N, C-alpha and C positions, 0 to 999 in steps of 0.2 A: 669887820671885824675880821680876823687871819687866826687859820688853824686852829679852829674849836674844837675839833673833833679829830685830830689827827691819828690819835692812837688807834681810831677805829678804822681810819682809812686814811692812808699816807696822803692819796690824791688829793681829799678834799681840805678846803681853805677857810670854810666859814661855818660857824656855829649856828646849826638849827635843829631845835630839838627834833620834834615829831617828823618833820620834814625830812631830814637827814637820816634818822632812824629807818623812816619808809623806804627812803631812796636806797638805803642800803641794802634792806632786806630785799628789794628788787634787782638791785646792782648785781649781787652775787648769787643770786638765782641761777645765773647762769655757768658759774664756775664750777669746776671740779675738784675734788679733793681725792688723792690716791693713797692708799693705804702701804702697799708694797706692789710697785708698778712692776712690770715683767723685763722692760728694760730701761734703761737710763732715757731722760727726756732730753732734748736739745738745750745745752745750758747749763744742766745740772750738775752739780758737784760732785766728786770722785767718790765720796765716803757718805753710805745710804744707810742708818744702823736699823734694824729690826726694832717693828713699833710697838709690839703689844705687851710693852712693860709697863702700860698705865691703863688703869680703869676710868671709864667715862661716865660721868654723872649729869644728866640734864636736870638744870638747875629749875625748869619751868619757867612761868611768866606770871604778868599780874593780872591774867585773863585776856592778853592781847595774842595775836601772832607772832610777834617776834620781841627780844631781849638779848642785852649786851653785857657781859661781864666783864669790868674794868679793872677792878682790883682785890687783891687778897690780903690779909695779914695773917701773923704767925697763927694764930688761935682758926685759922681757916675760915673765916668770917668773910663773905663774898660782898661786894657792891657792883651797881652798874645801871641802867636804865631798862626800862621794860614798858611797852604798850601794855593799859589797861583795856578793861572790857570796852572801854567807852572810845578807846583808839586814841587815846594821848599817852605821852610817854611820862613817865615817874621815875622818882630815882627809887632804888629798892637795896635793901638789906637783907641778906641771904645768911642764916645762922642755923646749924643743925637741923638743916631739912625746911625750915622754915623761911620764907621770902615774904618781908615786910615792906609796906608800901612809906615811903619817908615823906610823901607829901610835898608841898611847894611852898614858894613865897608869898605865895597868894597867886600867881598866875596858873596857866594851866599845863605847864611842862616842866620837868626837872630831870637830872641824873645825877649819879656818885659817881664820881672818877675814882676815890681812893679810900682807903682807910686804914688806920694805924694800929698798934697793938692795943691800944686802951679802947677801941672802938669809935674812937672820931671819926666823921666820915667827912670830907669836902667834896663839894662838887659845883654844878650850876643850876638855876632856877630862873625861870620866869616871874617877875613880879607881878603886882596887879596892874601896875601901868604898861605891863608886857616887855620890859627891859628887861635882859638876862643879866643877872648876879651872882658871885660867886658866895657860896654857902657853907657855913659848917653846922654841921648835925652832931648832936649830942646829948645823951638820955631821952630821946624825944622830942627834944628842941631844933629847931632849924632856925640859924641865926644868919642875918644878912651880913655878907661882910663888907659892902659897899664897894667903891671904885674910886680911882686917883681923881677923876673929874666929875664934878658937881652934875649928876644925873646921867653919869655917862656908864657904860656896861661892864661887866669882868666875867671872871670865870674862873674857877679852881681847878686845877689837874693832880695835883699831890699833897698829900701832907704827913711829916715825918712823926717820930716818935714823940716829940716835944711838943707839938701841935702846930709848927709852924706851916702857913699853907704857901704854895705858890701856883701861879696860872699867869694870867693876863688881866690887865685894866685898859681902860679908855683913859688916855690922857688928857689934858687940857687942848693940846691941838689936835684932838680929835684921832691921834693914832693910837692902837695897841699897845704897850709896854709891857716885859715881864715884870710881875709884880710879886714880892713876898707880904703876907699877912701874919704877924706878929702882936701878941697882945692888945688887938683892938687898932692897931696899925697899920695902913698899908704904905708900903716902900717901893717907890718905880726903881726896877734893878738896870734901867737904860737900855741901850742898843749895842751893835757893832757899828755903829755910823749911819745905819738906815732908819727908814721912819717908823720901822716897828719889830717888835720882838715876842716871844711868850716863853715862860718856862713851863716844863714839863714834869720834872720831878725835882726831888730834896731829900738830901741823905741823911742820917743823923749828926753829922757836923754841921749841916746847915749850907752845904756845897748844892749849887743849882745847876740844873742843867736846861736845853731849851734849843732854841732857831731863833736867828736876826737877820734883817738885811744887812748889808754891808757897806751900804752909800746908798744916799740921796739920789744919785742919778741913775744907776745901775739897778733897774728891778729884777733882773735874772737872778742875782748872787745873792741866797741866804744860806747863812753858815750856822753849824752846830756851836754851841756855847759851853763853857764852864764858868760858873760865876761863885768867886772864893772871895768872901770879905770885901766885898765893895769893888772888885776887879773882875769885869767881864773878860774872858780869854776865846778867841777864835780857834777852833778845834781843828779847822780847815776841811779839807774834803777828799775823797779816793779819787781826785782827779777831776770831777766834775765841775759845775757852778753852784750845787743844792747839796745842802747836808743838814741833816737835824739830828740832834741827840735826844731821846725818849726816856732814859732811865739811868740811874745813879746808884751804885752800891754802897756800903760803909767803907769800902776801900778804896774809893774812888774810880774806881771802874765802870766807864760808861758807854752805853750802845745805842745806836739808833741805826739811820741807813744815808749812804750818800749816792749821788750819781758818782759813775766812773769816766772814765778820759774817753774810753770807747766802746762804741755799741756792739750788739750781736745779733743773731737772727730777729728779724721783726722787731728791735729794741733801737732805738737811737742813741739814748742815753740812758742804759739800764742802771738801778739802783740797786747797791748792795747793802747788807748789812754790815756792820762795821761794830768792833771793840776796840775803844781808844784806851790806853793806860799809860800814863807818864810818858805824854807827849807824842807817843805813837797810836797812829790808828791804821787798824790791823782788816783785811777785808775777809769778812766771814765767808766769802765765796758764793758764787750763783746756784740757782735752782732752775727748774722749769720757765721759759720764758726768759732766762739770765735776770731774774729779779727776785731780791730776797729783802726782808723788813726786819730789824729787832726791836721789840718794844719794851721789852721787860730785862732786868736782869739782879738775881739774888747774890746774898752774901757770898754764898759757894760758888760764884762764877756762873751759874747755869742760865742759858740765855733763852728767851722766848721770842716767837714772830710767827711771821707768815712769809712764803714764796710762791713763786709762780703765779697761779689762776686762782689760789685761795686754798693753800694747804698749811695748816698749824705747824712750826717747826718747833725743835728744841734741840740748843747747840749744848754740847756738854762734851769736853775730854777730846777734842779734836773732830768730833762726828757729830753729825746732823741725823736727827729722828723725825721722821713723820709722824704726829699723832693720829690716833685713830680718832674718827668723827664719828657723829652719830648717823650717820648713812645717806644725809643728804646733801646738798652742794654748798659750797664756801665756806670756810671754816679759816678762825683766825687764833692765835693763842696771843695773850696780851700782857698778863702778869703772872710773877710767879713769887711763892712765898720762900722763907728760909728751908723749909723741909721738902721742898720741891715740889708741890702742890701750884696745878697752872689752871687759870682762868682765861675765858676766851669766849668766843661762841661758834656754833654750827648748825646746821640747818637739818632737822629732823626728816622733813619732806621739803618737798618744793614750794617753794612761797612762803617758807616760815625760818624765822633764826630765833635759836635758843640761848642763853646763857649756859655755859658750859663748864663743868670743873672736871679736870684730869689730876687722878692721884695715883703715884707709883706704887705698885704692887710690892 
């Protein structure tokens, strides 16, 4: 299957719960996150705002050494995935200082990806048969949302205020397609002409964004898309072959990342964060190692993501801010709510990753 955990790491293309979470904890342990560098790094954008405008809160874990926050609603409730004391990954809900294990669909592992204003949670869990399925959690009950094909896998990435859920589902042909769950029915959103696609976010108006292969023959081209009222539109790229739309706000502003036409020092096809609005894709600029990735946008147009070798970033009013970390290595900002509260993850010490909440002072 494809792109199951892209919001954790854009380079990952398979959904594996505990395996991927463990790999991420190990893989980013060698990364560095700078607060206020003494001089610009190669490829860094020209504007770097001061950073100590946000307080950081370590949300802890479900007993293990690592966890990741993926979504936050207007009330400041946070969801994600965390290792338990037994070393398996479970979906969690963090609210008012308390982290709750949301359980699974009968299998060993799960992770929550998004939460709406009503407290409904969407994510993915292994079933008792070991198949990954999308779920909706509400009032203590986790419901299996099923898939397009009989016995196929699925995963949920986002949920809007109306309870519409988007993600991916394995179709009858064995490929994953962007999917929409609503009132017990799962709808195949199609592709841009290629064999697979996946949806990553949905706004209150039901507009959906994600990525899709563009042809059956060319397996190198994957483009960001916007789906509205049954029509999937290719948003293009910043000049390269690959782009991906990660988040859309109520105004229809879309953010994600795209390969650029030309490489930079040490990077043949660097990816830059983008903002797409009214048909125009704008490059949000480079950072360390000439790389940036945008993962979330709120109604105010504030954008979060990461850059370089693992620095959590906030774009607002034309400037990019490097958010303070827990002091360890490897950090990413994943989501942002209307109040500007940011969630993601950071390493407090080497070998550990914790879900993190940034709140404006």
